[in-house]
N, C-alpha and C positions, 0 to 999 in steps of 0.2 A: 278616657274612660267614660262610659255612658252613665248619665245621672241615675238611671233606674237601678244600677248595681249598687249604689250608695245607700239608698233609702230602704230600710227594712220593709218587707211586704206586709208586716203586721202593724205598721204605723196607721193609727185610726184616722179617719177623716170624716167630716160632716157632710151634709147634703151639698150638692153642687160643687164638690171638690173643696169645700172650706175645711180648714184645719179643725180638729177637735179642740175643745177648750183646754183639755188636759195637756195636749201637745203644745199648743200655743203658750200656755202659762209656764210650762216647763222650760221652753227655750227663752221666753221673755225673762223669767226669773234668773236663769243661768247666765245669760249675757249681761243682764243688769247688775247682778251681784259681782260678776267678774270686773265690770267697769268700776263700780263703786269701791271695790277692794283693791283696785290698782293692778289686777292681773292684766287687764287691757288698759294701759296708762293713757292719760290725756295726750292727744296728738298722735297716737299710734293708730295703725290700720288694723281693723279686726281680721282675724283669720279668714281665709277664703271660704266660700260657700261649702265646698266639699268637706273641709275640716269641721265646720260647724254642724253640718248634717250628720256626720259620723258621731260627733261628740254628744249631741242631744237626741239622736235617733228620731228625728222628726221629718216631716215632708217638706218639700220646697215651699209649699204654700204657708205652712206654719212658720217657717223661718222668715219668709218674706214679710208676713204680717207682724211678727215680733220686731223686725228691724224697722218697719214703718212706725210701730208704736214707740220704739226708743227714739226715733227721729222726731216724733211729735213731742216727746218729753224734753227735747233739746240735748240729748246725750250723745247722739251720733249724727253724722251727715254723710251724704253720698258724694263720692268723687269719681268722675268719669274715668273709666279704664283702671281704676285703683280699687274701688269698693268703698266700704263704710269705714270711717275713722272717728275716733273719740274726740268730742268737742271739749273745750275748756269748761271747768266746773261752773264758772259764772254764767255759762250759757244754759245750764240745766234748769229745769223747772223744779226748784227745790221744795215747792209746796205740793208736788205730786204725791199722791198716797203711796204708790208703789216705791217711789224713790225714798220717801221717808222710812218705809218698812225695810228697805234694803240697807239703809244707813244703820238702823237699829240692829239689824241682824248681824252686821259685821262689827258693831261697836262704834261708839260716838265719843268725840272729844269735848273739852270744855267750851271751845268756840261754837260748836254745833249746838250744845245744850243752851248756851247763853242766847244764841239766835232764836231758838224755839221760844224761850220765855220772854224775850224782848218782843217777839211777834204777838204773843198773847197779851202782854202788858199794853201794847199799842192799839189793840183791836177789841179785846173782850170788855174792858171797862166802858168803852164807847157803845158797844152793843148793849150792855146792861142799862146804860143811861137811855138809849133809844127805846129799849123794852119798857122802861118805866113810863115813857110817854105814849107808847103805841099798843101795849099789851091788851089782850082781851081777858075777860074774867076766866074763861076756860084755860088760857095759858097760865094765869096766876095759880089756878088750882093744880095744874100739871107741875109747876115748879115747886109748890109746897109739897105735893105728893112725892116728888123725886128727892127733895131734901130730906124728908122723913124716911124714905127708903134707904138713904145712905146710912142712917143710924141703925135701921133694921138689918142691914147687911152684916153687921157684927164683924167677926174675924174672917169672913169669906172674902178674900182679896179679889178674886175674879168677879164676884157679884158686885162688890163695891165699885170696882173699876167700870163695869158696864153702866151702873146707875150714874156714876160721876160724869162719864162722858155724855150720857143722855141729858143730864141736867144742863151742862154747858152748851150743848147743841140746842136745847130748848130755849135758852136765853137768846141765842143767836136768831132762832126762828121768831121769837117774840119781838126782836128788834125791827122786824119788817123790812130788813135790807137783805135781799137774796144774795148780793155779792159777798156778804160776810160768811156765807156758807162755806166758802173755799177754805176758811181757816180751820174747818173741822178736822182735817188731817193733821194740822199742826197741833191742835189741842190733844188729839189722840196720841201723837208721838211724844209730846211733853209729859202726858200722864204716864205713858209707858216708861219713860226715863225716870220720872220721880218715884214710881212704885217699884222700879227695879231694885232700889236700895232700901227704901223705907216707905211703907204705906201707913195711912192712918189706922188701918186695921191692926197694926202691931201693938197699939196701945189704946185701951178703952178711954183714957182721958183725952187722947188726941182725936179719937173717933168722935167723942162728944163735942169737942171744939170744932171739928170739921163740919159736923151736922149743924151746929149753931151758926157757923159762918155762912154756910150755904142757905140756911133758912133766912139769915139776915139779907141776903141778896133777894130772895123771893119776896120778903116783906117790904123791902124798899121799892121793888118793882110794883108790888100791889098798892103801895102808898103813893104811887106816881112821884117818887123822889129820885130824879135822875142822878144828882150828886151822891146821894146815899147809896144808890145801886152801884155806881161806878167805884166808890170807895170800898164797898163791901166786896166787889169782884176783885179789886186790886189786892185786898188782904188775902183772899183765897189763893191767888196766883203767887203772891210773895211767899205764902206758907209752903206751897209746892216747890218753889225754887229753893227754899232753905233746906229741903231734904237732900239736895243733890251734893254728893261728895265730889272731891276734886278729881278723882279718877274713876272712870266708868269702864267696866269690862264688857266684852261682847255680850249682847242680850239674846239669849236663845232658850228661854225657859217657858213657863206656862201661863204667864199673865198675857191676855190677848186684848188689844184695843179693837173692838169689833166695829170699826167704822165702815169697812167694806161690806159688812153683813147687811147694811142698809141698802146696798145697791148691787154689789158684784160677788159677794160670797167669800171674800178672803179677809185678812185682817193684819193688824200690826201687832207684833208680839214683843213681850218683855219678860225677863226671867223673874222668878221669885226672889 
């Protein structure tokens, strides 16, 4: 069968034969979710090219680029005369923003949740301590403003989520360590999980406490108090961890962690 008969004529493409972003994202998301959900299990070979082209109605170019992207994420590898196969989960780049989003989309278990918060506990207090030693006056002003905007968000859960993520990313920025920026996706995923079941916006008393805790981080950074900043950050992370129930259902609702919006236009979602 000729390849041209498989690809719909209406499949859009970009300049120079490049796939449209919509087609690329569709096939990337589809195969990625299928791998994470176990439809394509670890060690198995992906369906052949013709099957994937029919399933996602994309061009050869879009499929090829998606497979290269999944390979870069450590999820698949190519085998001569066999095709692509799914690698062991410990080979995946678990900090990748897309991978975290796919995990949240299908639902997460206690081990996954614990891993998210352990990552935060190991990095964010150190980032806060570094911020206390390196921050600029403008960065202190930004942190204070964001802390106050948490209180002003009131019962608007999406608005609160956006500001909370901005605050934690601002602390990392103030640390002066660009390598710590990679934890941004982990912070977003952890916030999505925490707010899936219970957000500070559900209680005015808890909202006030959360505002005070974030302001304490900002003030410790402003006072050039590394230990105080680290302790205040740990208190905030521990509070978020305490909201997590023992069982988490698939997350497919309306709270969005808009980390990608700062770069590529997509996001990590969590339910109300």
